[in-house]
OpenMM code with the backbone's topology and positions (N, CA, C; nanometers):
from openmm import Vec3, app, unit

residues = "MET ILE LYS LEU THR VAL LEU TYR PRO ASN THR VAL GLY LEU LYS PHE ASP LYS GLU TYR TYR VAL THR LYS HIS GLY GLN LEU LEU VAL ASP LEU LEU GLY ASP ALA ILE ILE SER SER ASP VAL ASN MET GLY VAL ALA GLY GLY ALA PRO ASP THR PRO ALA PRO TYR VAL VAL ILE ALA ASN MET VAL PHE GLU SER MET GLU SER PHE GLU HIS SER PHE GLY ALA ASN ALA GLU LYS ILE MET ALA ASP LEU PRO ASN PHE THR ASN VAL GLN PRO GLN VAL GLN ILE SER GLU LEU LEU".split()
positions = [
    Vec3(-0.5061, 3.3180, -1.1761),
    Vec3(-0.3960, 3.2025, -1.1169),
    Vec3(-0.5224, 3.0942, -1.1297),
    Vec3(-0.4500, 2.9716, -1.1100),
    Vec3(-0.5362, 2.8176, -1.1676),
    Vec3(-0.5058, 2.7323, -1.0273),
    Vec3(-0.6396, 2.6718, -1.0192),
    Vec3(-0.6464, 2.5545, -0.9040),
    Vec3(-0.6772, 2.4504, -0.9410),
    Vec3(-0.5909, 2.3170, -0.9185),
    Vec3(-0.5964, 2.2133, -0.9477),
    Vec3(-0.6734, 2.1339, -0.8198),
    Vec3(-0.7876, 2.0979, -0.8261),
    Vec3(-0.8616, 2.0012, -0.6891),
    Vec3(-0.8421, 1.8652, -0.7160),
    Vec3(-0.8023, 1.8172, -0.6176),
    Vec3(-0.8327, 1.6415, -0.6861),
    Vec3(-0.9234, 1.5819, -0.5650),
    Vec3(-1.0206, 1.5464, -0.6028),
    Vec3(-1.1067, 1.4752, -0.5025),
    Vec3(-1.1399, 1.3063, -0.4944),
    Vec3(-1.1019, 1.2484, -0.3991),
    Vec3(-1.0540, 1.1061, -0.3614),
    Vec3(-1.2175, 1.0428, -0.2965),
    Vec3(-1.2730, 0.9949, -0.3911),
    Vec3(-1.4448, 0.9722, -0.3057),
    Vec3(-1.4290, 0.8552, -0.2057),
    Vec3(-1.5055, 0.8838, -0.1017),
    Vec3(-1.5168, 0.8034, 0.0161),
    Vec3(-1.6347, 0.6694, -0.0666),
    Vec3(-1.5653, 0.5882, -0.1393),
    Vec3(-1.6637, 0.4627, -0.1694),
    Vec3(-1.6114, 0.3239, -0.0691),
    Vec3(-1.7614, 0.2690, -0.0990),
    Vec3(-1.7190, 0.0956, -0.0308),
    Vec3(-1.6082, 0.0533, -0.1076),
    Vec3(-1.5272, -0.0224, 0.0266),
    Vec3(-1.3913, -0.0974, -0.0288),
    Vec3(-1.2832, -0.0436, -0.0104),
    Vec3(-1.2578, 0.1346, -0.0092),
    Vec3(-1.2137, 0.2207, -0.0109),
    Vec3(-1.0803, 0.1823, 0.0565),
    Vec3(-0.9429, 0.1931, 0.0036),
    Vec3(-0.8071, 0.1746, 0.0623),
    Vec3(-0.7458, 0.3261, 0.0235),
    Vec3(-0.7069, 0.3758, 0.1360),
    Vec3(-0.6556, 0.5029, 0.1357),
    Vec3(-0.5633, 0.5084, 0.2634),
    Vec3(-0.4086, 0.5236, 0.1919),
    Vec3(-0.3256, 0.5290, 0.3016),
    Vec3(-0.2759, 0.6532, 0.3485),
    Vec3(-0.3338, 0.7296, 0.4333),
    Vec3(-0.3170, 0.9012, 0.4264),
    Vec3(-0.1633, 0.9257, 0.4865),
    Vec3(-0.1117, 0.8408, 0.5878),
    Vec3(0.0234, 0.8973, 0.5914),
    Vec3(0.1471, 0.8832, 0.4524),
    Vec3(0.0945, 0.7810, 0.3977),
    Vec3(0.1713, 0.7565, 0.2628),
    Vec3(0.1425, 0.8988, 0.1886),
    Vec3(0.0482, 0.9024, 0.1885),
    Vec3(0.0170, 1.0247, 0.0676),
    Vec3(0.0354, 1.1483, 0.1246),
    Vec3(0.0346, 1.2140, 0.2416),
    Vec3(0.1034, 1.3361, 0.3101),
    Vec3(0.2244, 1.3130, 0.3181),
    Vec3(0.2852, 1.2229, 0.3399),
    Vec3(0.4706, 1.2060, 0.3676),
    Vec3(0.4942, 1.1980, 0.2017),
    Vec3(0.4953, 1.0523, 0.1132),
    Vec3(0.5448, 1.0171, -0.0112),
    Vec3(0.5197, 1.0539, -0.1104),
    Vec3(0.3661, 1.0495, -0.1543),
    Vec3(0.2885, 1.1145, -0.2455),
    Vec3(0.3397, 1.3020, -0.2656),
    Vec3(0.2589, 1.3498, -0.1475),
    Vec3(0.3326, 1.5008, -0.0954),
    Vec3(0.4464, 1.5394, -0.1727),
    Vec3(0.5740, 1.4345, -0.0921),
    Vec3(0.7303, 1.4701, -0.1020),
    Vec3(0.7411, 1.5036, -0.2728),
    Vec3(0.6669, 1.3709, -0.3307),
    Vec3(0.6907, 1.3654, -0.4939),
    Vec3(0.6141, 1.4645, -0.5598),
    Vec3(0.5288, 1.5111, -0.5545),
    Vec3(0.4303, 1.6400, -0.5939),
    Vec3(0.5649, 1.7488, -0.6075),
    Vec3(0.6201, 1.7833, -0.4877),
    Vec3(0.7018, 1.9116, -0.4458),
    Vec3(0.8241, 1.8795, -0.4962),
    Vec3(0.8943, 1.7597, -0.5035),
    Vec3(1.0167, 1.6878, -0.6011),
    Vec3(1.0012, 1.7800, -0.7793),
    Vec3(0.8704, 1.7197, -0.7823),
    Vec3(0.8488, 1.7233, -0.9299),
    Vec3(0.7944, 1.8929, -0.9772),
    Vec3(0.7128, 1.9170, -0.9215),
    Vec3(0.6656, 2.0840, -0.9265),
    Vec3(0.7119, 2.1561, -0.8494),
    Vec3(0.8034, 2.1742, -0.7312),
    Vec3(0.8615, 2.2750, -0.7030),
    Vec3(0.7702, 2.4075, -0.7184),
    Vec3(0.8680, 2.5079, -0.7536),
    Vec3(0.8360, 2.6399, -0.7390),
    Vec3(0.6803, 2.7014, -0.8097),
    Vec3(0.6566, 2.5820, -0.9202),
    Vec3(0.5135, 2.6056, -0.9667),
    Vec3(0.4202, 2.6367, -0.9180),
    Vec3(0.4412, 2.5557, -0.7420),
    Vec3(0.3072, 2.5288, -0.6795),
    Vec3(0.3183, 2.6417, -0.5626),
    Vec3(0.2117, 2.7356, -0.5982),
    Vec3(0.2057, 2.8730, -0.5363),
    Vec3(0.1590, 2.8231, -0.3935),
    Vec3(0.0559, 2.7325, -0.3790),
    Vec3(0.0094, 2.7095, -0.2346),
    Vec3(-0.0536, 2.6058, -0.2661),
    Vec3(-0.0795, 2.5119, -0.1614),
    Vec3(-0.1506, 2.3746, -0.1646),
    Vec3(-0.2017, 2.3654, 0.0226),
    Vec3(-0.3310, 2.2703, -0.0168),
    Vec3(-0.4060, 2.2297, 0.0986),
    Vec3(-0.4245, 2.0926, 0.0927),
    Vec3(-0.4318, 2.0300, 0.1921),
    Vec3(-0.4915, 1.8638, 0.1750),
    Vec3(-0.5921, 1.8674, 0.2961),
    Vec3(-0.7129, 1.8495, 0.2898),
    Vec3(-0.8472, 1.7994, 0.3615),
    Vec3(-0.8711, 1.6697, 0.3577),
    Vec3(-0.9179, 1.6397, 0.5330),
    Vec3(-0.9209, 1.4979, 0.5183),
    Vec3(-1.0607, 1.4877, 0.5389),
    Vec3(-1.1414, 1.4302, 0.5095),
    Vec3(-1.2979, 1.4178, 0.5112),
    Vec3(-1.3417, 1.3571, 0.6927),
    Vec3(-1.4220, 1.4281, 0.7492),
    Vec3(-1.4472, 1.3569, 0.8617),
    Vec3(-1.5913, 1.3207, 0.8844),
    Vec3(-1.6963, 1.3583, 0.8105),
    Vec3(-1.8156, 1.4120, 0.8244),
    Vec3(-1.9156, 1.4216, 0.7294),
    Vec3(-2.0500, 1.3717, 0.6417),
    Vec3(-2.0927, 1.4753, 0.5386),
    Vec3(-2.2104, 1.5760, 0.6044),
    Vec3(-2.2787, 1.6259, 0.5645),
    Vec3(-2.3486, 1.7794, 0.5695),
    Vec3(-2.4336, 1.7084, 0.6868),
    Vec3(-2.4923, 1.5736, 0.7093),
    Vec3(-2.6022, 1.5709, 0.7905),
    Vec3(-2.5357, 1.4941, 0.8758),
    Vec3(-2.6177, 1.4934, 1.0142),
    Vec3(-2.5623, 1.4336, 1.1404),
    Vec3(-2.5478, 1.2515, 1.1308),
    Vec3(-2.4212, 1.2162, 1.1511),
    Vec3(-2.3845, 1.0839, 1.1282),
    Vec3(-2.3216, 1.0282, 1.0020),
    Vec3(-2.3643, 1.1279, 0.8917),
    Vec3(-2.2981, 1.0630, 0.7539),
    Vec3(-2.1745, 1.0697, 0.7109),
    Vec3(-2.1029, 1.0083, 0.6699),
    Vec3(-1.9824, 0.9729, 0.5913),
    Vec3(-1.9434, 1.1100, 0.5213),
    Vec3(-1.8485, 1.1396, 0.5262),
    Vec3(-1.8074, 1.2280, 0.4366),
    Vec3(-1.7529, 1.1766, 0.2733),
    Vec3(-1.8413, 1.2318, 0.1783),
    Vec3(-1.8530, 1.1881, 0.0310),
    Vec3(-1.6987, 1.2264, -0.0212),
    Vec3(-1.6060, 1.2504, 0.0451),
    Vec3(-1.4331, 1.2397, 0.0065),
    Vec3(-1.3719, 1.2313, 0.0919),
    Vec3(-1.2836, 1.1002, 0.0833),
    Vec3(-1.1873, 1.0915, 0.2100),
    Vec3(-1.0923, 1.2196, 0.2262),
    Vec3(-1.0274, 1.2566, 0.0772),
    Vec3(-0.9492, 1.3466, 0.1116),
    Vec3(-0.9792, 1.4503, -0.0357),
    Vec3(-0.9636, 1.5564, -0.0255),
    Vec3(-0.9639, 1.6877, -0.0755),
    Vec3(-0.8520, 1.7757, -0.1158),
    Vec3(-0.7492, 1.7690, -0.2228),
    Vec3(-0.6632, 1.8101, -0.2350),
    Vec3(-0.6566, 1.9321, -0.3477),
    Vec3(-0.5917, 2.0419, -0.3172),
    Vec3(-0.6043, 2.1597, -0.3844),
    Vec3(-0.4489, 2.2491, -0.3977),
    Vec3(-0.3948, 2.2817, -0.5212),
    Vec3(-0.2716, 2.3072, -0.5695),
    Vec3(-0.3016, 2.4525, -0.6558),
    Vec3(-0.2272, 2.5147, -0.6029),
    Vec3(-0.2736, 2.6784, -0.6912),
    Vec3(-0.1242, 2.6964, -0.7692),
    Vec3(-0.1729, 2.7246, -0.9117),
    Vec3(-0.0194, 2.7482, -1.0055),
    Vec3(-0.0773, 2.8820, -1.0682),
    Vec3(0.0172, 2.9600, -1.0755),
    Vec3(0.0332, 3.0906, -1.1734),
    Vec3(-0.0740, 3.1088, -1.2819),
    Vec3(-0.0985, 3.0382, -1.3787),
    Vec3(-0.1527, 3.0300, -1.4486),
    Vec3(-0.1598, 2.8952, -1.5382),
    Vec3(-0.2071, 2.8484, -1.6507),
    Vec3(-0.2745, 2.7626, -1.6840),
    Vec3(-0.1536, 2.7118, -1.7561),
    Vec3(-0.0628, 2.8103, -1.8314),
    Vec3(0.0840, 2.7659, -1.8760),
    Vec3(0.1795, 2.6656, -1.7455),
    Vec3(0.1846, 2.7637, -1.6325),
    Vec3(0.2543, 2.7107, -1.5453),
    Vec3(0.2016, 2.5514, -1.5100),
    Vec3(0.0588, 2.5468, -1.4945),
    Vec3(0.0107, 2.4517, -1.4801),
    Vec3(0.0622, 2.3007, -1.5996),
    Vec3(0.0558, 2.3466, -1.6496),
    Vec3(0.0500, 2.2325, -1.8140),
    Vec3(0.1977, 2.2129, -1.7913),
    Vec3(0.3105, 2.3178, -1.7865),
    Vec3(0.4550, 2.2822, -1.7701),
    Vec3(0.4867, 2.2056, -1.6857),
    Vec3(0.4634, 2.2361, -1.5649),
    Vec3(0.4999, 2.1221, -1.4293),
    Vec3(0.4201, 2.0094, -1.4149),
    Vec3(0.3121, 2.0605, -1.3871),
    Vec3(0.1957, 1.9220, -1.3887),
    Vec3(0.2007, 1.7917, -1.5058),
    Vec3(0.1265, 1.8930, -1.5981),
    Vec3(0.0983, 1.7956, -1.6958),
    Vec3(0.2173, 1.7080, -1.7896),
    Vec3(0.3496, 1.7846, -1.7333),
    Vec3(0.4473, 1.7021, -1.8039),
    Vec3(0.5196, 1.6033, -1.7039),
    Vec3(0.4356, 1.5717, -1.5853),
    Vec3(0.5121, 1.4953, -1.4777),
    Vec3(0.3566, 1.4156, -1.4937),
    Vec3(0.2605, 1.4244, -1.5296),
    Vec3(0.1438, 1.3212, -1.5000),
    Vec3(0.2135, 1.2071, -1.4830),
    Vec3(0.2375, 1.1502, -1.5920),
    Vec3(0.2680, 1.0170, -1.5543),
    Vec3(0.3173, 0.9670, -1.4523),
    Vec3(0.4453, 1.0273, -1.4104),
    Vec3(0.4899, 0.9950, -1.2818),
    Vec3(0.4035, 0.9944, -1.1778),
    Vec3(0.3122, 1.1497, -1.1559),
    Vec3(0.2217, 1.1790, -1.0280),
    Vec3(0.1125, 1.0064, -1.0590),
    Vec3(0.0416, 1.0181, -1.1554),
    Vec3(-0.0528, 0.8999, -1.1581),
    Vec3(-0.0214, 0.7489, -1.1128),
    Vec3(0.1232, 0.7147, -1.1773),
    Vec3(0.1982, 0.6082, -1.1305),
    Vec3(0.1747, 0.5649, -0.9773),
    Vec3(0.2169, 0.6770, -0.9213),
    Vec3(0.2596, 0.6440, -0.7590),
    Vec3(0.0791, 0.6098, -0.6697),
    Vec3(-0.0327, 0.6355, -0.7740),
    Vec3(-0.1730, 0.6574, -0.6921),
    Vec3(-0.1627, 0.5323, -0.6262),
    Vec3(-0.1326, 0.3811, -0.7183),
    Vec3(-0.1579, 0.2764, -0.6427),
    Vec3(-0.1314, 0.2378, -0.4930),
    Vec3(-0.0323, 0.3551, -0.4365),
    Vec3(0.0514, 0.3304, -0.3769),
    Vec3(-0.0094, 0.3212, -0.2653),
    Vec3(-0.1041, 0.4199, -0.2536),
    Vec3(-0.1886, 0.4588, -0.1443),
    Vec3(-0.3409, 0.4948, -0.1853),
    Vec3(-0.4047, 0.4030, -0.2690),
    Vec3(-0.5412, 0.4426, -0.2987),
    Vec3(-0.5861, 0.3126, -0.4178),
    Vec3(-0.7114, 0.2860, -0.4190),
    Vec3(-0.7420, 0.2169, -0.4835),
    Vec3(-0.8755, 0.2803, -0.5769),
    Vec3(-0.8998, 0.4080, -0.5541),
    Vec3(-1.0088, 0.4632, -0.6006),
    Vec3(-0.9128, 0.5549, -0.6799),
    Vec3(-1.0419, 0.5919, -0.7665),
    Vec3(-0.9940, 0.6770, -0.8887),
    Vec3(-1.0223, 0.8319, -0.8759),
    Vec3(-0.9713, 0.9400, -0.8390),
    Vec3(-0.9668, 1.0743, -0.8249),
    Vec3(-1.0521, 1.1297, -0.9171),
    Vec3(-1.1258, 1.2035, -0.8817),
    Vec3(-1.2053, 1.3138, -0.9499),
    Vec3(-1.0965, 1.4774, -0.9575),
    Vec3(-1.1049, 1.5176, -1.0866),
    Vec3(-0.9902, 1.6110, -1.0629),
    Vec3(-1.1026, 1.7268, -1.1593),
    Vec3(-1.0737, 1.8668, -1.1084),
    Vec3(-1.1366, 1.9607, -1.1032),
    Vec3(-1.0245, 2.0861, -1.1607),
    Vec3(-0.9799, 2.1696, -1.2601),
    Vec3(-0.9038, 2.2803, -1.2484),
    Vec3(-1.0185, 2.4047, -1.2541),
    Vec3(-1.0204, 2.5063, -1.2060),
    Vec3(-1.0709, 2.6146, -1.1774),
    Vec3(-1.0157, 2.7360, -1.1685),
    Vec3(-1.0475, 2.8078, -1.2089),
    Vec3(-0.9871, 2.9915, -1.2439),
    Vec3(-0.9967, 3.0488, -1.1190),
    Vec3(-0.9225, 3.0931, -1.0125),
    Vec3(-0.9624, 3.1451, -0.9223),
    Vec3(-0.9458, 3.3221, -0.9521),
    Vec3(-1.0786, 3.3623, -0.8783),
    Vec3(-1.0807, 3.5006, -0.9449),
    Vec3(-1.0531, 3.6145, -0.8083),
] * unit.nanometer
topology = app.Topology()
chain = topology.addChain("A")
for resn in residues:
    res = topology.addResidue(resn, chain)
    for name in ("N", "CA", "C"):
        topology.addAtom(name, app.Element.getBySymbol(name[0]), res)
């Protein structure tokens, strides 16, 4: 299985509309990717590892796909539409990692 992790850095001047992200962007992903998504979760950063430090990421999102082929056929085929929605909820460039689940 393949996991896509998208990390939104908690930077100075950050704009991030959590309501839009969860409702509208989340629905866009469901509409475009459908059953290709095996599971997903969204983690809202609340604090860093040391006391009274901000979370390094405002949001970390994960989506699990059956295989790299499934990811490429679903997410890859819709990447332009997905990326075009980013300015609607954030002004930060996300970091992306694709991992193999063992």
